[in-house]
C-alpha positions as CSV (number, residue, x, y, z in Angstrom):
1,M,-0.1,-87.2,139.0
2,E,-3.0,-88.3,136.8
3,P,-2.9,-91.9,135.4
4,K,-0.4,-92.2,132.5
5,N,0.4,-94.9,130.0
6,F,3.8,-96.6,130.5
7,L,5.3,-99.2,128.1
8,F,8.2,-101.2,129.5
9,V,10.4,-103.0,127.0
10,S,12.8,-105.6,128.5
11,L,15.3,-108.1,127.2
12,D,14.9,-110.6,130.0
13,G,12.6,-109.3,132.7
14,L,15.0,-107.2,134.8
15,I,12.7,-104.3,135.3
16,S,9.7,-106.3,136.5
17,D,9.7,-104.9,140.0
18,T,9.7,-101.3,138.8
19,A,6.9,-102.0,136.3
20,W,4.8,-103.6,139.1
21,Q,5.5,-100.5,141.3
22,V,4.2,-98.2,138.5
23,V,1.0,-100.4,138.4
24,K,0.6,-100.0,142.1
25,E,0.9,-96.3,141.8
26,G,-2.3,-96.3,139.7
27,H,-1.0,-96.1,136.1
28,N,-1.7,-98.0,133.0
29,V,1.2,-100.4,132.1
30,K,2.0,-102.7,129.2
31,Y,5.1,-104.9,129.6
32,Y,7.1,-106.8,127.0
33,I,9.9,-109.3,127.6
34,D,11.9,-110.5,124.6
35,D,13.5,-113.7,126.0
36,V,11.1,-116.6,125.5
37,A,12.5,-118.4,128.5
38,E,11.8,-115.3,130.8
39,K,8.4,-114.2,129.4
40,E,6.4,-115.5,132.4
41,I,8.2,-113.1,134.8
42,G,5.7,-110.7,136.2
43,D,2.6,-112.7,135.1
44,G,-0.3,-111.8,137.3
45,F,1.3,-108.6,138.5
46,V,1.9,-106.6,135.4
47,P,-0.2,-106.5,132.2
48,K,1.8,-107.9,129.2
49,T,2.0,-107.3,125.5
50,N,3.4,-109.6,122.8
51,N,4.2,-106.8,120.4
52,W,5.6,-103.7,122.0
53,R,5.9,-101.8,118.7
54,E,2.1,-101.9,118.4
55,E,1.8,-100.0,121.7
56,V,4.2,-97.2,120.9
57,D,1.5,-94.7,120.0
58,W,-0.5,-95.7,123.1
59,A,2.3,-95.0,125.5
60,D,3.0,-91.6,127.2
61,T,6.5,-92.9,128.2
62,I,8.5,-95.9,126.9
63,I,11.1,-97.4,129.2
64,F,14.0,-99.7,128.0
65,D,15.8,-101.7,130.7
66,D,19.2,-102.7,129.3
67,V,22.0,-102.0,126.8
68,L,23.0,-104.6,124.1
69,G,21.3,-102.7,121.3
70,Q,18.3,-101.3,123.2
71,G,19.9,-97.9,123.1
72,T,19.8,-97.8,119.4
73,I,16.0,-98.5,119.4
74,A,15.5,-95.9,122.2
75,Q,17.3,-93.3,120.2
76,E,15.3,-94.0,117.1
77,L,12.0,-93.5,119.0
78,R,13.3,-90.4,120.7
79,L,14.2,-88.9,117.3
80,K,10.6,-89.5,116.3
81,G,9.3,-87.4,119.2
82,K,8.6,-90.1,121.7
83,F,9.4,-89.7,125.4
84,V,11.8,-92.5,126.1
85,V,13.8,-93.6,129.1
86,G,16.8,-95.4,127.7
87,G,20.2,-95.2,126.2
88,T,21.8,-94.4,122.9
89,P,24.3,-96.4,120.8
90,Y,27.1,-94.4,122.5
91,T,26.0,-95.1,126.0
92,D,25.3,-98.8,125.2
93,R,28.9,-99.0,124.1
94,L,30.2,-97.4,127.3
95,E,29.0,-100.6,129.1
96,D,29.2,-103.3,126.4
97,D,32.7,-102.4,125.2
98,R,34.9,-102.1,128.3
99,A,37.9,-100.7,126.3
100,F,35.7,-98.0,124.8
101,G,34.4,-97.0,128.2
102,Q,37.9,-96.7,129.6
103,E,39.1,-94.6,126.6
104,E,36.2,-92.2,127.0
105,L,37.1,-91.7,130.6
106,K,40.7,-91.0,129.6
107,K,39.6,-88.4,127.0
108,V,38.1,-86.3,129.8
109,G,41.1,-86.6,132.0
110,I,40.0,-89.3,134.4
111,P,42.8,-91.7,135.5
112,I,42.2,-95.3,134.5
113,I,43.8,-98.6,135.5
114,P,46.1,-100.2,133.0
115,Y,44.3,-102.8,130.9
116,Q,44.6,-105.0,127.8
117,D,41.9,-106.3,125.5
118,F,42.0,-109.9,124.1
119,S,40.1,-112.1,121.7
120,S,42.5,-115.0,122.2
121,F,43.0,-116.9,125.5
122,D,46.4,-118.1,124.4
123,E,47.5,-114.6,123.8
124,A,46.2,-113.5,127.2
125,I,48.1,-116.4,128.9
126,Q,51.3,-115.4,127.1
127,F,50.7,-111.8,128.2
128,V,50.4,-112.7,131.9
129,Q,53.4,-115.0,131.7
130,A,55.5,-112.1,130.3
131,N,53.9,-109.5,132.7
132,P,53.2,-111.4,136.0
133,C,50.9,-109.5,138.3
134,K,47.5,-109.6,139.9
135,Y,44.8,-109.2,137.2
136,A,41.0,-109.2,136.9
137,I,39.5,-111.1,134.0
138,K,36.5,-109.1,132.6
139,P,34.4,-110.5,129.7
140,S,33.0,-107.8,127.3
141,G,29.7,-107.7,125.4
142,E,26.9,-110.0,126.3
143,A,29.1,-112.4,128.2
144,Q,29.6,-109.8,130.9
145,N,26.0,-110.4,132.0
146,F,27.2,-113.8,133.4
147,K,28.7,-112.4,136.6
148,R,30.3,-115.7,137.6
149,L,32.7,-115.3,134.7
150,L,34.4,-112.2,136.3
151,F,37.5,-113.4,138.0
152,V,39.8,-111.3,140.3
153,G,43.3,-112.7,140.7
154,E,45.0,-113.0,144.1
155,E,48.5,-114.2,143.2
156,E,51.3,-111.8,142.5
157,D,52.7,-114.1,139.8
158,G,49.4,-114.3,138.0
159,L,49.3,-118.1,138.1
160,D,45.7,-118.2,139.3
161,V,44.7,-116.0,136.4
162,I,46.6,-118.2,133.9
163,Q,44.8,-121.2,135.3
164,M,41.4,-119.5,135.0
165,L,42.1,-118.4,131.4
166,S,43.0,-122.0,130.5
167,A,39.7,-123.2,132.0
168,Y,37.7,-120.5,130.2
169,K,39.3,-121.5,126.9
170,K,38.0,-125.0,127.4
171,L,34.5,-124.1,128.7
172,Y,33.5,-120.7,127.4
173,A,35.4,-120.0,124.2
174,D,32.1,-119.9,122.3
175,R,30.6,-117.4,124.8
176,I,33.5,-115.1,125.6
177,K,34.5,-113.5,122.3
178,V,36.3,-110.5,123.8
179,F,37.6,-109.9,127.3
180,Q,39.8,-107.6,129.2
181,L,42.7,-108.1,131.6
182,Q,42.8,-105.2,134.0
183,R,45.6,-104.7,136.5
184,R,44.2,-105.2,140.0
185,V,44.3,-102.2,142.3
186,I,43.7,-102.7,146.0
187,G,41.2,-100.4,147.6
188,V,37.5,-99.9,148.4
189,E,35.1,-100.7,145.6
190,V,32.4,-98.0,145.5
191,A,30.1,-96.7,142.7
192,V,28.7,-93.3,142.1
193,G,25.6,-92.7,139.9
194,A,22.9,-90.3,139.1
195,F,19.8,-89.9,136.9
196,F,20.1,-87.9,133.7
197,N,17.2,-86.1,132.1
198,G,18.6,-85.6,128.6
199,K,20.2,-82.3,129.4
200,E,21.9,-82.6,132.8
201,F,22.3,-84.7,135.9
202,V,19.5,-84.8,138.4
203,Y,20.5,-84.4,142.1
204,P,20.9,-85.9,144.6
205,I,23.5,-88.4,143.4
206,N,23.7,-92.0,144.6
207,V,26.7,-93.7,146.2
208,N,26.5,-97.5,146.5
209,F,28.5,-100.5,147.6
210,E,28.0,-103.9,145.9
211,N,28.6,-107.0,148.1
212,K,29.9,-109.5,145.6
213,K,31.1,-112.5,147.6
214,L,28.8,-115.4,148.5
215,F,29.3,-115.3,152.3
216,P,29.5,-112.6,155.0
217,G,32.9,-111.2,155.7
218,N,33.7,-110.8,152.0
219,I,34.6,-114.5,151.6
220,G,33.6,-117.2,149.2
221,P,33.2,-117.2,145.4
222,S,32.2,-114.0,143.6
223,T,28.5,-114.0,142.6
224,G,28.5,-110.7,140.7
225,E,26.3,-109.2,143.4
226,M,24.7,-110.6,146.6
227,G,23.3,-107.3,147.7
228,T,23.8,-103.5,147.6
229,S,23.9,-100.8,150.3
230,M,23.6,-97.1,149.3
231,F,23.0,-93.5,150.3
232,W,22.0,-90.3,148.6
233,S,24.3,-87.3,148.6
234,D,24.8,-83.8,147.2
235,P,27.5,-83.8,144.4
236,N,30.7,-84.8,146.1
237,K,34.4,-85.1,145.2
238,M,34.0,-88.6,143.8
239,F,31.1,-87.5,141.5
240,N,32.7,-84.3,140.4
241,I,36.0,-85.8,139.2
242,T,34.3,-88.8,137.4
243,L,30.7,-88.8,136.1
244,K,30.3,-85.0,136.2
245,K,33.0,-84.7,133.5
246,L,30.8,-86.7,131.1
247,E,27.8,-84.4,131.5
248,P,28.4,-82.5,128.2
249,K,28.7,-85.7,126.2
250,L,25.6,-87.3,127.8
251,A,23.7,-84.1,127.0
252,L,24.9,-84.1,123.4
253,E,23.6,-87.7,123.2
254,G,20.3,-86.9,124.8
255,Y,20.7,-89.8,127.2
256,V,17.8,-90.4,129.6
257,G,18.0,-92.7,132.6
258,Y,20.4,-93.7,135.3
259,I,24.2,-94.1,134.8
260,D,26.6,-95.5,137.3
261,L,30.4,-95.7,137.4
262,N,32.0,-98.4,139.6
263,C,35.4,-97.4,141.0
264,I,38.3,-98.5,143.2
265,V,39.2,-95.8,145.8
266,N,42.5,-95.8,147.8
267,N,44.9,-93.3,149.2
268,N,46.3,-92.6,145.7
269,G,43.1,-91.7,144.0
270,I,39.8,-92.8,142.4
271,Y,40.1,-95.3,139.6
272,P,37.0,-96.1,137.5
273,L,36.4,-99.8,136.7
274,E,33.2,-100.0,134.5
275,F,30.0,-98.3,133.5
276,T,26.4,-99.3,134.1
277,A,24.6,-97.2,131.5
278,R,21.1,-98.2,132.5
279,F,19.2,-99.0,135.7
280,G,21.1,-101.3,138.0
281,Y,19.5,-104.3,139.5
282,P,18.7,-104.4,142.4
283,T,19.9,-100.7,142.6
284,I,16.7,-99.3,141.1
285,S,14.5,-101.3,143.5
286,I,16.5,-99.9,146.5
287,Q,16.3,-96.4,145.1
288,Q,12.6,-96.6,144.8
289,E,12.5,-97.0,148.6
290,G,14.7,-94.0,149.2
291,L,12.9,-91.4,147.2
292,I,9.9,-89.3,148.1
293,T,9.1,-88.9,144.4
294,P,7.1,-91.9,143.2
295,I,9.0,-93.9,140.6
296,S,6.2,-93.4,138.1
297,E,6.6,-89.6,138.3
298,L,10.4,-89.9,137.9
299,L,10.0,-92.1,134.8
300,Y,7.4,-89.7,133.4
301,E,9.3,-86.5,134.0
302,L,12.9,-87.5,133.1
303,P,12.5,-87.8,129.3
304,R,10.6,-84.5,129.4
305,G,13.8,-82.8,130.7
306,N,12.4,-82.2,134.2
307,M,14.0,-82.8,137.6
308,P,11.5,-84.6,139.9
309,V,13.9,-86.4,142.3
310,S,13.7,-85.4,145.9
311,Y,15.4,-86.6,149.1
312,T,14.1,-89.2,151.4
313,H,13.1,-88.0,154.9
314,L,15.9,-90.1,156.4
315,T,19.0,-88.4,157.7
316,L,21.6,-88.5,155.0
317,P,25.4,-89.0,155.4
318,T,27.5,-85.9,154.7
319,N,29.8,-85.6,151.7
320,R,32.8,-85.9,154.0
321,E,32.1,-89.7,154.3
322,V,33.2,-90.3,150.6
């Protein structure tokens, strides 16, 4: 592919590795990071800009790396005829508003785990006391980016969850405005995701496993993510009964990018937990190593409605493994 112009717009530098890879593949790149404290990320590796809006006409492709309002900007540029990799207000909400994401899954007939939304820690404590069980505490909105705030209860009477809610009330009441208590389901945590080109999913799909605990053997405090393992696959049962059902809505939205659905799988079924309606980190960096297609070509072709993804030369697991 001839050298193209790529503009990366980031809230806090998450997509630096991908921007650098595009530079190494011989393209022209300009990179903007919004967070003042993170602006030095990528210095010396990726050319920067202090005003990304001044570079919109220069860019052949514009890439947004997060939710939290970036989908609104991406959609505005897309409607002006720009080729944009990024979300929409709807897809941002799938991730930012956990309850909304769960209800959208329910609308298309996907079973969900019982949950309750709260904006008051006292009300949540009273709920657990009245309905003792194992729960997961999941902040919504911007607070969910602080992965250490996710807590998964272990006690049947919910006392550990009550204790954590009391601690959050003292320490994080100004940060956690809305949160969700979700009934804990025991099983294997696995995510399925795929790239979307504005019209349909691009195959192969990706199946990945996040390792969340600090130490080997799945022990220690939850870090959000210590690492991820993955493989590529043809569309399988897990994909077809979850993400595939959202394809018409994503096409209606004109979504362009990667979307991932984290699930718990056990002998009773597949239960979605949460969306990642953007590139995952470090997921996208690992994916770069597993594709024959250069990441620059993928980012260029996706918003143009094309399907550039191809398998790695490595032997792939069969669908029977999921």
